[in-house]
C-alpha positions as CSV (number, residue, x, y, z in Angstrom):
1,X,0.0,0.0,0.0
2,X,2.9,2.4,0.7
3,X,4.4,1.7,-2.7
4,X,1.0,2.3,-4.4
5,X,0.5,5.5,-2.3
6,X,3.6,7.3,-3.3
7,X,3.1,6.4,-6.9
8,X,-0.5,7.7,-6.8
9,X,0.7,10.9,-5.0
10,X,3.3,11.4,-7.8
11,X,0.6,10.8,-10.5
12,X,-1.8,13.1,-8.7
13,X,0.8,15.9,-8.6
14,X,1.5,15.5,-12.3
15,X,-2.2,15.6,-13.1
16,X,-2.6,18.7,-11.0
17,X,0.3,20.5,-12.7
18,X,-1.1,19.5,-16.1
19,X,-4.5,20.8,-15.1
20,X,-3.0,24.1,-14.0
21,X,-1.2,24.4,-17.4
22,X,-4.5,23.5,-19.3
23,X,-6.4,26.1,-17.2
24,X,-3.8,28.7,-18.0
25,X,-4.0,28.1,-21.7
26,X,-7.6,27.1,-21.9
27,X,-8.2,29.7,-24.6
28,X,-6.0,27.5,-26.9
29,X,-6.9,24.1,-25.4
30,X,-10.6,24.2,-25.9
31,X,-10.5,25.2,-29.6
32,X,-8.0,22.4,-30.2
33,X,-10.3,19.9,-28.4
34,X,-13.3,21.0,-30.5
35,X,-11.2,20.9,-33.6
36,X,-10.2,17.3,-32.8
37,X,-13.9,16.3,-32.4
38,X,-14.7,18.0,-35.7
39,X,-11.8,16.2,-37.4
40,X,-13.1,12.9,-36.1
41,X,-16.6,13.8,-37.5
42,X,-15.3,15.0,-40.9
43,X,-12.4,12.6,-41.5
44,X,-14.5,9.8,-43.2
45,X,-15.5,12.2,-45.9
46,X,-12.0,13.4,-46.4
47,X,-10.7,9.8,-46.5
48,X,-13.3,8.8,-49.2
49,X,-12.4,11.9,-51.3
50,X,-8.7,11.0,-51.1
51,X,-9.5,7.4,-52.0
52,X,-11.0,8.6,-55.3
53,X,-7.6,10.1,-56.3
54,X,-7.9,13.7,-55.0
55,X,-4.9,15.3,-53.5
56,X,-5.1,15.9,-49.7
57,X,-5.4,19.6,-50.1
58,X,-8.3,19.4,-52.5
59,X,-10.1,16.8,-50.4
60,X,-9.7,18.9,-47.3
61,X,-11.0,22.0,-48.9
62,X,-14.1,20.2,-50.3
63,X,-14.8,18.8,-46.8
64,X,-14.4,22.1,-45.1
65,X,-16.6,24.0,-47.6
66,X,-19.3,21.4,-47.4
67,X,-19.3,21.6,-43.6
68,X,-19.4,25.4,-43.7
69,X,-22.2,25.4,-46.3
70,X,-24.3,23.1,-44.1
71,X,-23.8,25.3,-41.0
72,X,-24.6,28.5,-43.0
73,X,-27.7,26.9,-44.4
74,X,-29.0,25.9,-41.0
75,X,-28.2,29.3,-39.6
76,X,-30.1,31.0,-42.5
77,X,-33.1,28.8,-41.9
78,X,-33.1,29.6,-38.2
79,X,-32.8,33.3,-38.8
80,X,-35.6,33.5,-41.4
81,X,-38.0,31.4,-39.2
82,X,-37.1,33.5,-36.1
83,X,-37.7,36.8,-38.0
84,X,-41.1,35.6,-39.2
85,X,-42.4,33.9,-36.0
86,X,-41.0,36.0,-33.2
87,X,-43.8,38.7,-33.3
88,X,-46.5,36.1,-33.3
89,X,-44.8,34.4,-30.3
90,X,-44.9,37.7,-28.4
91,X,-48.6,38.1,-29.0
92,X,-49.4,34.5,-28.0
93,X,-47.4,34.9,-24.8
94,X,-49.3,38.0,-23.9
95,X,-52.6,36.1,-24.4
96,X,-51.3,33.3,-22.3
97,X,-50.3,35.7,-19.5
98,X,-53.7,37.2,-19.4
99,X,-55.3,33.7,-19.3
100,X,-53.0,32.7,-16.4
101,X,-53.9,36.0,-14.6
102,X,-57.6,35.3,-15.1
103,X,-57.1,31.7,-13.8
104,X,-55.4,33.0,-10.7
105,X,-58.2,35.4,-10.0
106,X,-61.2,33.3,-10.7
107,X,-59.7,29.8,-10.4
108,X,-59.4,27.6,-7.3
109,X,-56.7,29.9,-5.8
110,X,-58.9,33.0,-5.7
111,X,-56.1,35.4,-5.5
112,X,-56.7,39.1,-5.4
113,X,-55.5,41.6,-8.0
114,X,-53.5,43.4,-5.3
115,X,-51.5,40.3,-4.6
116,X,-50.7,39.8,-8.2
117,X,-49.8,43.5,-8.5
118,X,-47.5,43.2,-5.5
119,X,-45.7,40.2,-7.1
120,X,-45.2,42.1,-10.4
121,X,-43.9,45.2,-8.5
122,X,-41.4,43.0,-6.6
123,X,-40.2,41.4,-9.8
124,X,-39.8,44.9,-11.4
125,X,-37.9,46.2,-8.4
126,X,-35.5,43.2,-8.5
127,X,-34.8,43.8,-12.2
128,X,-34.2,47.5,-11.5
129,X,-31.9,46.6,-8.6
130,X,-29.8,44.3,-10.7
131,X,-29.8,46.6,-13.7
132,X,-26.1,47.5,-13.2
133,X,-25.1,43.9,-13.0
134,X,-27.1,43.1,-16.2
135,X,-25.4,46.0,-17.9
136,X,-21.9,44.8,-16.9
137,X,-22.8,41.3,-18.0
138,X,-23.8,42.6,-21.4
139,X,-20.5,44.6,-21.7
140,X,-18.5,41.5,-20.7
141,X,-20.6,39.6,-23.2
142,X,-19.2,41.8,-26.0
143,X,-15.7,40.8,-25.0
144,X,-16.8,37.2,-24.9
145,X,-18.1,37.6,-28.5
146,X,-14.6,38.7,-29.7
147,X,-13.1,35.7,-27.9
148,X,-15.6,33.3,-29.4
149,X,-14.9,34.7,-32.9
150,X,-11.2,34.2,-32.3
151,X,-11.8,30.7,-31.1
152,X,-13.8,29.9,-34.2
153,X,-11.0,31.0,-36.5
154,X,-8.5,28.8,-34.5
155,X,-10.9,25.9,-34.7
156,X,-11.1,26.2,-38.4
157,X,-7.4,26.3,-38.9
158,X,-6.7,23.4,-36.6
159,X,-9.4,21.3,-38.1
160,X,-8.1,22.0,-41.6
161,X,-4.6,20.9,-40.8
162,X,-5.7,17.8,-38.9
163,X,-7.7,16.7,-41.9
164,X,-4.9,17.5,-44.4
165,X,-1.8,16.4,-42.5
166,X,-3.2,14.3,-39.6
167,X,-1.1,11.2,-40.5
168,X,2.1,13.2,-40.9
169,X,1.5,15.0,-37.6
170,X,0.9,11.7,-35.8
171,X,4.1,10.1,-37.3
172,X,6.1,13.2,-36.2
173,X,4.5,12.9,-32.7
174,X,5.5,9.2,-32.4
175,X,9.2,10.0,-33.0
176,X,9.5,11.3,-29.4
177,X,8.8,7.9,-27.9
178,X,11.6,5.8,-29.4
179,X,11.1,2.2,-28.6
180,X,7.8,2.8,-27.0
181,X,6.4,4.2,-30.3
182,X,4.5,1.0,-31.2
183,X,2.6,0.9,-27.9
184,X,1.8,4.6,-28.1
185,X,0.7,4.2,-31.7
186,X,-1.6,1.3,-30.8
187,X,-3.1,3.3,-27.9
188,X,-3.5,6.4,-30.1
189,X,-5.3,4.3,-32.8
190,X,-7.6,2.8,-30.1
191,X,-8.3,6.3,-28.7
192,X,-9.0,7.7,-32.2
193,X,-11.4,4.8,-33.0
194,X,-13.2,5.4,-29.8
195,X,-13.6,9.1,-30.2
196,X,-14.6,8.7,-33.8
197,X,-17.3,6.2,-33.0
198,X,-18.5,8.4,-30.1
199,X,-18.7,11.5,-32.2
200,X,-20.5,9.9,-35.1
201,X,-22.9,8.1,-32.7
202,X,-23.6,11.2,-30.7
203,X,-24.3,13.2,-33.8
204,X,-26.7,10.6,-35.2
205,X,-28.6,10.4,-31.9
206,X,-28.7,14.2,-31.6
207,X,-30.0,14.5,-35.1
208,X,-32.8,12.0,-34.5
209,X,-33.6,13.8,-31.3
210,X,-33.8,17.2,-32.9
211,X,-35.8,15.9,-35.9
212,X,-38.4,14.3,-33.7
213,X,-38.8,17.3,-31.5
214,X,-38.9,19.6,-34.5
215,X,-41.7,17.6,-36.2
216,X,-43.7,17.5,-32.9
217,X,-43.3,21.3,-32.4
218,X,-44.2,22.0,-36.0
219,X,-47.2,19.8,-35.8
220,X,-48.4,21.7,-32.8
221,X,-47.8,25.0,-34.7
222,X,-45.4,26.3,-32.0
223,X,-43.6,29.4,-33.1
224,X,-39.8,29.2,-33.4
225,X,-40.0,25.4,-33.8
226,X,-36.9,25.3,-36.1
227,X,-34.6,27.2,-33.6
228,X,-35.9,25.0,-30.8
229,X,-35.1,21.8,-32.8
230,X,-31.6,23.1,-33.3
231,X,-31.3,23.9,-29.6
232,X,-32.4,20.4,-28.7
233,X,-29.8,19.0,-31.3
234,X,-27.0,21.0,-29.7
235,X,-28.0,20.3,-26.2
236,X,-28.0,16.5,-26.9
237,X,-24.2,16.6,-26.9
238,X,-24.4,17.2,-23.1
239,X,-25.8,13.9,-21.8
240,X,-28.7,14.0,-19.4
241,X,-28.2,17.7,-18.4
242,X,-28.5,19.2,-21.9
243,X,-31.8,17.7,-22.8
244,X,-33.3,18.8,-19.5
245,X,-32.3,22.4,-20.3
246,X,-33.5,22.4,-23.9
247,X,-36.7,20.5,-23.0
248,X,-37.5,23.0,-20.3
249,X,-37.1,25.9,-22.8
250,X,-39.2,24.2,-25.4
251,X,-41.9,23.4,-22.9
252,X,-42.1,27.0,-21.7
253,X,-42.4,28.3,-25.3
254,X,-45.1,25.7,-26.0
255,X,-47.0,26.7,-22.8
256,X,-46.7,30.4,-23.6
257,X,-47.8,30.0,-27.2
258,X,-50.2,27.1,-27.3
259,X,-51.4,26.7,-23.7
260,X,-51.0,24.1,-20.9
261,X,-52.8,21.2,-22.7
262,X,-50.4,21.1,-25.6
263,X,-47.5,21.8,-23.2
264,X,-48.4,18.6,-21.3
265,X,-48.6,16.6,-24.5
266,X,-45.2,17.9,-25.5
267,X,-43.8,16.9,-22.1
268,X,-45.2,13.4,-22.6
269,X,-43.7,13.1,-26.1
270,X,-40.3,14.4,-24.7
271,X,-40.3,11.8,-21.9
272,X,-41.1,8.9,-24.2
273,X,-38.6,10.0,-26.8
274,X,-35.9,10.4,-24.1
275,X,-36.6,6.9,-22.8
276,X,-36.3,5.5,-26.3
277,X,-33.0,7.4,-26.7
278,X,-31.6,6.1,-23.4
279,X,-32.7,2.5,-23.9
280,X,-32.6,2.0,-27.6
281,X,-30.5,4.6,-29.5
282,X,-27.7,5.2,-27.1
283,X,-27.0,1.5,-26.4
284,X,-27.1,0.6,-30.1
285,X,-25.2,3.5,-31.6
286,X,-23.0,4.9,-28.8
287,X,-22.9,2.2,-26.3
288,X,-20.4,0.0,-28.2
289,X,-17.8,2.7,-28.0
290,X,-18.3,3.6,-24.3
291,X,-19.9,0.6,-22.5
292,X,-20.3,2.9,-19.4
293,X,-22.9,2.4,-16.8
294,X,-25.3,5.3,-16.5
295,X,-24.1,5.9,-12.9
296,X,-20.5,6.3,-14.3
297,X,-21.7,8.8,-16.9
298,X,-23.5,10.8,-14.3
299,X,-20.4,10.9,-12.0
300,X,-18.2,11.8,-14.9
301,X,-20.6,14.6,-16.0
302,X,-20.7,15.9,-12.4
303,X,-16.9,16.0,-12.1
304,X,-16.5,17.6,-15.6
305,X,-19.2,20.2,-14.8
306,X,-17.6,21.2,-11.5
307,X,-14.1,21.4,-13.0
308,X,-14.8,23.0,-16.4
309,X,-18.4,24.1,-16.4
310,X,-20.4,23.4,-19.6
311,X,-17.3,22.8,-21.6
312,X,-16.1,20.3,-19.0
313,X,-19.4,18.5,-19.1
314,X,-19.2,18.3,-22.9
315,X,-15.7,16.7,-23.1
316,X,-15.9,14.7,-19.9
317,X,-17.5,11.6,-21.3
318,X,-15.4,11.3,-24.5
319,X,-12.2,12.1,-22.6
320,X,-12.9,9.4,-20.0
321,X,-13.8,6.9,-22.8
322,X,-10.5,7.7,-24.6
323,X,-8.4,7.2,-21.4
324,X,-10.3,4.0,-20.6
325,X,-9.5,2.5,-24.1
326,X,-6.0,3.8,-24.4
327,X,-4.5,2.7,-21.1
328,X,-4.9,-1.1,-21.7
329,X,-3.1,-0.7,-25.1
330,X,-0.2,1.0,-23.4
331,X,0.1,-1.8,-20.9
332,X,-0.3,-4.6,-23.4
333,X,2.8,-6.6,-24.4
334,X,2.8,-7.7,-28.0
335,X,5.2,-10.0,-30.0
336,X,8.1,-8.3,-31.8
337,X,6.8,-8.9,-35.3
338,X,3.3,-7.5,-34.3
339,X,4.9,-4.5,-32.7
340,X,6.9,-3.9,-35.9
341,X,3.9,-4.1,-38.1
342,X,1.8,-1.9,-35.9
343,X,4.5,0.8,-35.6
344,X,4.2,4.4,-36.6
345,X,3.2,5.4,-40.1
346,X,6.1,5.6,-42.4
347,X,8.3,3.3,-40.2
348,X,8.3,0.6,-42.9
349,X,7.7,1.8,-46.5
350,X,6.0,-0.4,-49.0
351,X,8.6,-2.5,-50.8
352,X,11.1,-2.4,-48.0
353,X,12.7,-5.7,-47.2
354,X,11.6,-7.1,-43.9
355,X,13.8,-9.4,-41.8
356,X,11.9,-12.3,-40.3
357,X,12.3,-13.1,-36.7
358,X,14.6,-15.9,-35.5
359,X,12.7,-19.1,-34.7
360,X,12.3,-20.1,-31.1
361,X,14.4,-23.1,-29.8
362,X,12.6,-26.2,-30.8
363,X,10.2,-24.4,-33.2
364,X,9.4,-26.1,-36.5
365,X,11.4,-24.9,-39.5
366,X,9.5,-23.5,-42.5
367,X,8.7,-26.0,-45.2
368,X,10.7,-24.1,-47.8
369,X,13.9,-24.4,-45.6
370,X,13.4,-28.2,-45.2
371,X,13.0,-28.6,-49.0
372,X,16.2,-26.5,-49.5
373,X,18.1,-28.8,-47.1
374,X,16.9,-31.9,-48.9
375,X,18.0,-30.5,-52.3
376,X,21.5,-30.0,-50.9
377,X,21.9,-33.6,-49.9
378,X,20.3,-33.4,-46.5
379,X,22.8,-30.8,-45.2
380,X,21.3,-27.9,-43.3
381,X,22.3,-24.5,-44.7
382,X,24.1,-22.1,-42.5
383,X,21.5,-19.3,-43.0
384,X,18.1,-20.3,-44.2
385,X,15.7,-17.5,-45.2
386,X,12.0,-18.2,-45.7
387,X,10.5,-17.7,-49.1
388,X,8.2,-14.9,-50.1
389,X,5.2,-17.1,-49.3
390,X,6.4,-17.5,-45.7
391,X,7.1,-13.8,-45.5
392,X,3.5,-13.1,-46.7
393,X,2.2,-15.5,-44.1
394,X,4.0,-13.7,-41.4
395,X,3.1,-10.1,-42.6
396,X,-0.3,-10.1,-44.2
397,X,-0.1,-6.3,-44.7
398,X,2.5,-6.8,-47.5
399,X,-0.3,-8.4,-49.7
400,X,-2.2,-5.2,-50.0
């Protein structure tokens, strides 16, 4: 226990120092993390374009332009719908407020107008009291807008170069590990497969979630149904917590515009759809990559939210999944020939001559060596090299 304790203390100190560094340069770290997730999402398209014969630069530009066109199209749709439906939403909310006030006066509560007026006055006084704080928040929000725009530019640059030169960057990174490069390469590939599967699965689940909610809201003729559907889509990237936030906003808008009856129906649809997502979509699409118990996800989200806020909650689950998949690969001991074949990209160029491993004592000699010995009159040659067939059997990657 003492040996484990000082090792854990050392690791804890290293993690703490690393966290301080990340917190210090969070303005750079977060865009890089987001760019890594975007690269995992867009890389299959770039790979297919490069497989058709396009140069990496052209394939990357086409991928980036298609992604930007999709985002601009969705933003244009949201802006047009919001501009058309926002005035109608304000009028419907005013009607709902009058109906609620009438229910409070003549309903089972039998409140008096003076009590409602006092409540409204208290709310107005609180808004006036915190007006200065609201103003400072708006001013700081202007600074935040500049930071967000800068982060977006950085995200675009990092995503572009990850898509274009990701293999070269990874090969350059592996050179720092020397003899441990095969293990690091194997762990990195396992982490990349995990994060790719997680990103694609999460996007698919979020798209289904946003589509269902958008169709339901549009069927109920709720104003701003398109922005609300996009909000549900974005909030689905934060497990459990995000859908509660987006669902509450959508329910309030439904209640304010269409009344309490349709609001209750929407809540029922939201609950049923959320259960289908948790028990059907998530296990089938995302569960294969994570295989986490819901309790583990909740704890990881809580820790990520406490340490990093909303951004920490977003990256907590994929980061934990990556660490969970990469650590066993770092500890795994593989045979020498397997380690050589799974080394960093560019370590063995196609057509390079590969030296087969020496056989173990008592191991069976290749058939070609036995035939060569028999042709020489039964004498064993001093150095017997396996034929190309044996080499291909040892290294299947040379066939393709």
